[in-house]
N, C-alpha and C positions, 0 to 999 in steps of 0.2 A: 394510172387509173383514168378512166373517162367518166366525168360527172355530167349529167344532164339535169338542169334546174327548170322546174315548171313554175313560172312566175319569177323569172330571173331579174326582172326590173325592179322588184321590191327592194326596199332599203336594207333589209337584213339578208335577203338571198343574194343580192349583188355583191355584198361584202364577202360572203362565203365563196362565191364564184371567183372573185378577184384573188382571194388568198390561195385558192386551189390552183389558179393559173400561175401565180407567183412561185408555187412549189413544183411547177413543171407538169401538172396534170392537164389533160385535155378537157375543155369545158364547152358544152353547148347548152342552149336553153331557149325558152320561149316566153313571150308575154303578149298581152292583148294589144299593146302599143309600145312604140319605142319611147325612151326618155333619156335623161342625162346619164343615168346609170348604164343603160344598155349601150349607149354610144361609147362610154368609157371602156366598157368590157370588150367591145369590138376592137378598139384600139390596142387592147392588151392581147388580142388573139382569139377571143371567144367567137363562136358562131351563134348568131341570134336569129330565131324565127319569130315572125309576127303572127300571132294567133296560135291556138292550141289544136294540134292535129296529130293523129296517130303516126303519120309518116315522119314527123319531126324526131321521133324516137327510133334511131337507127340501130346502133349496137353498143350503147354505153354500158359500163360496168354497174353504174348506180343511177337511179332516178331520184332526185331530191324534190320534195314537195313541202308546202306549208299547210297550216290548219285551214287556210282559206281555199285550198284546192280540193274539191270533193273527190270522193272515191271513184265516181264515174267520169272524171275528167278524161278525155280521149288519150292523153299521153300516159296517164296512170293505167288506163285500160291496156294500152299497147305494151307497157312494161310487164304487166301480168301475163299477157299473151306470149311474150317472148322470154318469160321466166327471168326477167331482170330485177335485181334487188331494188326495192323502194325503201327510202328512209325519210323521216321527217327532218326538216331543217335543223331542229334542235339536236338530232343525232349527228348531223354533219358538224355542227358547232362543237358538240361534245368530243368529237375526234380531235379537234384542234385544242380545245380548252383542257381536256383531261390529260392530254399527252404532253402538256407543258406546265409551267408554274402559272396556273390559272387564277385570275382575279375576276370574280363574278359579281356584278352589280345588280341588285334586284330591289323591288319595292314598287308600290302602286304609283308613286310620284317621284320624279327627279332622276330616274335611272339613266336616261339618255344624257342629260347634262353631266351627271356625276361620272359616267363611264368616259365621256369625252374629255372632261376635265382631268380625270386620272391619267388617261392615255397621254394627253398633252403634257401634263406635269412630268410624267416619267420620261417622255422624249426630251424635254428641255433640260433635265438633269443628267442626260446621257445614258439612260437605261435601255433605249431602243426597243420598246415593246411592240408587239402586234396588238392592234386595237380593232374591235368589231363593234361598231356603234350604230344605234338606231336612228341616226340623224346626220345631216350634212354638217361637217366642221370646216368652216372657211379656212382656218389656219392649217388644216391638213389637206385641204382641197379634195375632200371626199368623206365618205362615211366609214372608212376603214384606213388602216395603215399597216404595212407589213414590216415588222422589225426583225432583227437578226438575233436578239437575245431570247432567253427561254420564257420571258414574261408575256402573257396574253391577257389582255383586259377585254371583257365581253359584257355587253348588256344582256341580262338574263330575264327572259320574259315569263312572268307568272300567269299570263292571261289564259293559257290553255294547259297549264301544269307542266309544260315541256322543260322548265328549268330543273326538274327532278332528274334529268339526264346528266347534270353537271356535278362533278366532284372537285371543286376548286380548292386551292390552297388557302386563298383569302376570299371571303364572301361577305356581302353587306346586304342589309335590309333597311330601307329608309322609312317604310310605312306599309301598313296593311289596310286596305279599304275594300268596301263592298263594290267592287268593279269587276267587270268581265264574268259576272255570276252566271251568265248564260252557258258558260263552259263548265260550271260546277253544280248543275241542276238547281240553280238559283238558291244555293245553300252556302251561306257564309262560312259555316263550320268546315265544310269540305275544302274551301279555299284556304282557310287558316291551317288545316291539317297539311296541306301542300307546303305551306311556308315552314311548318315545323320540320318536315322531311328535308327541305332544302337546307335549313340551318344545320340539321344533323349530318348532312353530307359534306360540310366544310371541314377541311383537314387541319388547318393550322390556326387561322384567326377568323372569328366571326365578329363583324362590325355591325352593331345593332343600335338603332336610334332609340333614345330613352325618353323622348318627348311625349310619347303616347303609350299608355299601359299595354295595349294589345300588342304593339311591336316589341316593347321591352320584355314582355313575358316570353317571347321566342328565345331569349338568351338561355332559358332553363333547358332548352332542347339541344343546345350546342355540345358537341363532343370536343371541339377545339377550344382554345382559350378565347376569351371574349373581351372586347373593348366596347363600351357603350358611349354614345355621343349625343349631343343635343344643344339646344339653346336654353333649356330650362333644367336639364338634368343630365347625368352621365359622367363617365370618367374623363372624357374630352369635351370641354365646354367652350362655347363662344360667349364673350362678354363685351360690354361697352360697344355695341353695334351702332355705328353712325352711318345713316344712309344719305346719299347725295349723288353727284356725278360719279363718284367712286364710293363703294361701300368699304368701310374700315371696321375692324373688330380685333379684340384680343383673344388669344386662345390659351387655355390652361389644360394640362394633363394632370388631373388630380391636384396636387399642390405645386406643380412645376409650371412656371410661366413660360410659354413658348413665344411670347412677344406679339407684335401687331402684324396683322395680315390685311391685305386689301384685294378687292375684286372689282373688275369692270362691270360685272353682272349686277342687275338690280335685285333687291329683295332679300329678306331674311331667309327665305327658303334656299337661296343659293349659298348663303353662309353655311347652312346646315349641310348642303351638298359638299361643300369644300372640306368639311370635317371628315368625310369619308376618305377623300384623297389624302388628307393629312394623316389619317390613321394608317393608310397603306404606306405612306412615306416613313412613318415611325417604325412599322413592322420591318421594312426593308433597310432601316438604318441610314436613310438619306440625310444629306446636309440640309438643315431646316432653312438656312438663308437662301439656298438655291430653290427650295420648294416655295418659299414666300415669293420669290421673284417670278417663278413660273406661273403660280396661281394669279398673280397680279396682272400678267400679260394675257391670260386666257380670255378670248373675246366671245365665247359662247357657241351655241348650236343653232343651225338654221331652224326657223319656225319656233324658237324659244325666245319670245320678246325680241324678234328680229325687226329692226327698223328698216323697212324696205324703201320708203320714199320720204322726202321732205319737200313740200310744196309751200313756199313762203315759210310761215311759222307753223304750218300744219304738219304733223308727223303721222305717217301711216305704218302701222306695226302688224306683223304677221305672227300669230302664236298658235301653238298646237293644243292648248288646254282644252280638255273635253270632260273634265270631272269638276264638280263644285269646288272642291278644295284647291284645284289648280286655278280655277277662275278667280277665287278670292286672293290667292297668293299673288297672281299676276296683277290684278287690279290694285291691290294694296302697294305692291312694289312700284307700279306706275304712279300712284298718288304721291308716294314719298319722293320719287325722282323728279316728277313734273307737277309740283303742287299748284302751279299757276294755270295749268291747262284743263279745259273741260274734257272729260273722258267719255268718248263714244265707243261703246262695245257692240260690234256686229258679231253675234254668236250663232253658229250653226250647230244645233244639237246633233249628236252622233248616236244613232240607233234608237229605235222606239223603246226597246226593252230597257236600256240604260236611263232614258228620259223618264219613263214611268217609275222605275225603281227609285230614282233620286229626285223625284218631282219637287218636293218641298225644299230640298237643299238647293236645287237649281234656282228656284225663285228667289231665295235669300241671297245666293251668291251673285246673281245678275244685278241685284239691287245695289251692289257696291259701285257700279258705274254711275256716271251722271245721266247719261242717256243710253238706252238699250234698243238695238235692232235685232230681233230674233228672226232667223231665216227658217225655211222649211227644213224638216228633219232629214239628215243624210243617212240613208239606210242601206248599207251594203248587204248583199245576199248572205244568209237566207232571211233577213229581217223582213217582217210584214207590218203594215200599219196596225195600230192599236186604237180602238175607239176611245175618244176623249184625250188622246195624247197627240198634240200637234204643236208646231211652232207658234201658230196664231193663239192657241189657248195658253201657251206658256207666256207669251207677251201680255195677254190680258191679265194674268195673275200677277206679273211684275208691276203692271200699271196700278193694280189695286193697293200696292204698297206706297203709292204716291209718286212713283217714278214715271218719267216720260219714256214710254215703251212703245215701239212700233213693230209691225210685222211686215216682212218682205219675203215673198215666196221664193224669188230667184236672186242670184247674185247681181244681175243687172238691175233688178228692182231696188236692192239694198244700196248699190252704188249711186243710183239716181236720188234716192231718198236722202242719203248722207250728203250728197253734193248740194241739195236744196236746203237742208236744215242745219247742218253742222256749221258753227261759226269758224271764221278764220283763226288759225292758231290752236285748233283742237288737237287732241291726241286720239286718233282713230285706230282701234284695235280690231282686226279681223281674227276671230278665234274659232277653233274647232279642228277636228281630225279628218275632215272630209274635203270637199271641193272648195271650201271657203278660202283656201290658200291662193285661189285665183282672184279674189276680191281686191287685194291691194293694187294689182295691175289695172283693174277697171276703175278704181277710185282715182288712181294717179292720172289716168287719161282724162277723166272728167274734170278733175280739179285743175289740171294744167290748162284746160280750155275755158274755164270759168273766169 
């Protein structure tokens, strides 16, 4: 088969393309610019075009696109002219996941870390899975891994409802939140209905978080057996959590003590994420001592509290958080791990629609930092400005809570502001789902020179 990927440099698309290459298929694709993923794919044998043009689509069997690629994209237009089959990326992933022993990790928060952790754990205990992850895993040197066993671990995206294409043997839901509602007619109930259907599609084991009622209630819709987990409730519970340079905790399955586990990752939210991996291990009958060792060695995902630079005693962290609950979880974890440091949060809001919908929650979440720098809103197409919704106004509202809050329109403005005002030894977190990932580089250059 010949697969052509429109937007092949994306984190999810590149993983699918690499897996298809590993299976002997021909792969071509295009993106607006080259990146690490496209360079890796070229080394594997893919043909990559820069820019989207009709002539890029020669004679593939299938054209694969994402929800971000519009109907009138020239390569999709070319596919229709040539009567070439078009499929959404989730359909391509479903080919892989549904044809194997699929493990689908879903939920509003934590699915990238959880799917990466589960993949790494299975590899370390000798199960040799295929993993398709929505983020870079340094220990796997990529955002995917091709295994020889029947196990496939995949991050399952609820944002556009495409996870309903999956019929996994094991599936998990970490949380349900009012996010990505632009794809559900701004109707939370429609999003929740999608989660119900996903849970009903699971064949063997549904792993459901019990810490919030909305998520726990999904267990009623499972046709498979259910294991609930959490920090406050559930069949599988974490107790006696001690946060520090290493996070330790005890785990019990109902009345059975599974012993003490440890994680390099900060935060109680990552303890909860690990309970999903432990649930998978229990279902597969894995040796728990080997599982403990694997989890203790997992170093995390790129852009999930990733320490990018250290300048003297100052730490510069890159983080993908873009929802109020993610902001709070990351800041609280940072506070517990680095209690002596002043925390500077440089936050780039992502989408006008999300910022407006969660306005009050964003204000409260940002106030968990010691100092806040709010950047201009990152708005990918088709987002348009909304009157009264801006980074400057968000900073003003945080300041009304008594916090030192600043506005910086650009990344360069933010880097200069932090260089001038942040004390030596601060913890500086660049956070958001957009271009803010470039801020740590700018900060490092300025701090090195000061």
